[in-house]
C-alpha positions as CSV (number, residue, x, y, z in Angstrom):
1,M,-0.1,0.0,0.3
2,E,1.3,3.7,-0.8
3,N,2.0,5.7,1.5
4,V,0.2,9.4,1.4
5,T,2.5,12.5,0.5
6,P,2.2,15.7,0.8
7,S,1.7,15.7,-3.1
8,H,-1.5,13.9,-2.5
9,Y,-2.6,16.9,-0.5
10,I,-1.8,19.5,-2.8
11,V,-3.9,17.4,-5.8
12,L,-6.8,17.0,-3.8
13,S,-6.5,20.8,-3.0
14,L,-6.1,22.1,-6.5
15,C,-9.1,19.6,-7.2
16,L,-11.2,21.3,-4.2
17,F,-10.2,24.9,-5.4
18,S,-11.0,24.1,-8.7
19,I,-14.7,22.3,-8.5
20,G,-15.4,25.9,-6.8
21,F,-13.9,27.8,-9.5
22,L,-16.2,26.3,-11.6
23,G,-19.0,26.6,-9.6
24,V,-18.6,30.1,-9.2
25,L,-18.3,30.7,-12.6
26,L,-20.9,28.5,-14.0
27,R,-24.0,28.4,-11.2
28,R,-26.3,31.6,-11.5
29,N,-27.8,30.8,-7.6
30,L,-26.4,33.4,-5.3
31,L,-26.1,30.6,-2.4
32,L,-24.5,28.2,-4.9
33,M,-22.2,30.5,-6.0
34,L,-20.9,31.4,-1.9
35,M,-20.9,27.7,-1.2
36,S,-18.3,27.1,-4.1
37,L,-16.3,30.4,-2.8
38,E,-16.1,28.2,0.7
39,L,-14.9,25.3,-0.8
40,M,-12.1,27.4,-2.9
41,L,-11.1,28.8,0.8
42,N,-11.0,24.9,1.7
43,G,-8.8,23.8,-0.7
44,I,-6.7,27.0,0.2
45,N,-6.8,25.8,3.8
46,L,-5.2,22.5,2.8
47,A,-2.9,23.7,1.1
48,L,-1.5,25.8,3.9
49,V,-1.9,23.3,6.4
50,T,0.3,20.9,4.2
51,F,3.0,23.2,3.3
52,S,2.9,24.1,6.8
53,R,3.1,20.6,8.2
54,S,5.6,19.7,5.6
55,S,7.9,22.1,6.7
56,L,7.7,21.5,10.6
57,N,6.2,25.1,11.2
58,L,3.2,26.6,12.0
59,D,2.8,29.5,10.1
60,G,0.7,27.9,7.8
61,S,-2.1,26.5,10.1
62,I,-2.2,29.8,12.1
63,F,-2.8,31.4,9.1
64,V,-5.8,28.9,8.2
65,F,-7.3,30.1,11.7
66,F,-7.9,33.5,10.3
67,I,-9.0,32.1,7.2
68,M,-11.5,30.1,8.5
69,T,-12.6,33.2,11.0
70,V,-12.9,35.4,8.1
71,A,-15.0,32.7,6.2
72,A,-17.6,32.6,9.1
73,A,-17.7,36.2,9.3
74,E,-18.1,36.2,5.4
75,V,-21.1,33.2,5.5
76,A,-23.0,35.5,7.8
77,V,-22.8,38.2,6.2
78,G,-23.5,36.8,2.9
79,L,-26.5,35.0,4.2
80,A,-27.8,38.2,5.4
81,I,-28.0,40.2,2.5
82,L,-29.2,36.6,0.4
83,V,-32.3,36.8,2.6
84,A,-32.9,41.3,2.0
85,L,-32.4,40.5,-1.5
86,F,-34.8,37.7,-1.4
87,K,-37.1,39.7,0.3
88,K,-37.1,42.5,-1.8
89,R,-36.6,40.5,-5.2
90,R,-38.1,37.5,-4.5
91,S,-35.4,35.3,-6.3
92,V,-31.8,34.3,-5.4
93,F,-30.3,34.3,-9.2
94,S,-27.4,36.0,-10.0
95,E,-29.2,37.2,-13.5
96,D,-32.3,39.0,-11.8
97,M,-30.0,41.0,-9.5
98,N,-29.5,44.6,-11.1
99,V,-28.8,48.3,-9.6
100,I,-32.0,49.8,-10.7
101,T,-34.4,49.4,-9.1
102,N,-38.1,49.0,-9.8
């Protein structure tokens, strides 16, 4: 059986980031776009933890802690904005959002 190396984690991180990036580009639902952004952040976090573990220091892990804190705040604010937009526009699709109010 093969051992798991840091390159395996980097490939997984790249896959997570790519799926999230494609989700942001291809999805029209703003909630799914937020979820795709979270997936991208998790891919970045996995890469940072991998580099931190392989270099035997805690710099990357501490940075991940701050990224997770900002991501939690982003989810709270993003969901609040989505709820407000849904109450006003009755839709959470990006093509229904414009700056001109009716």
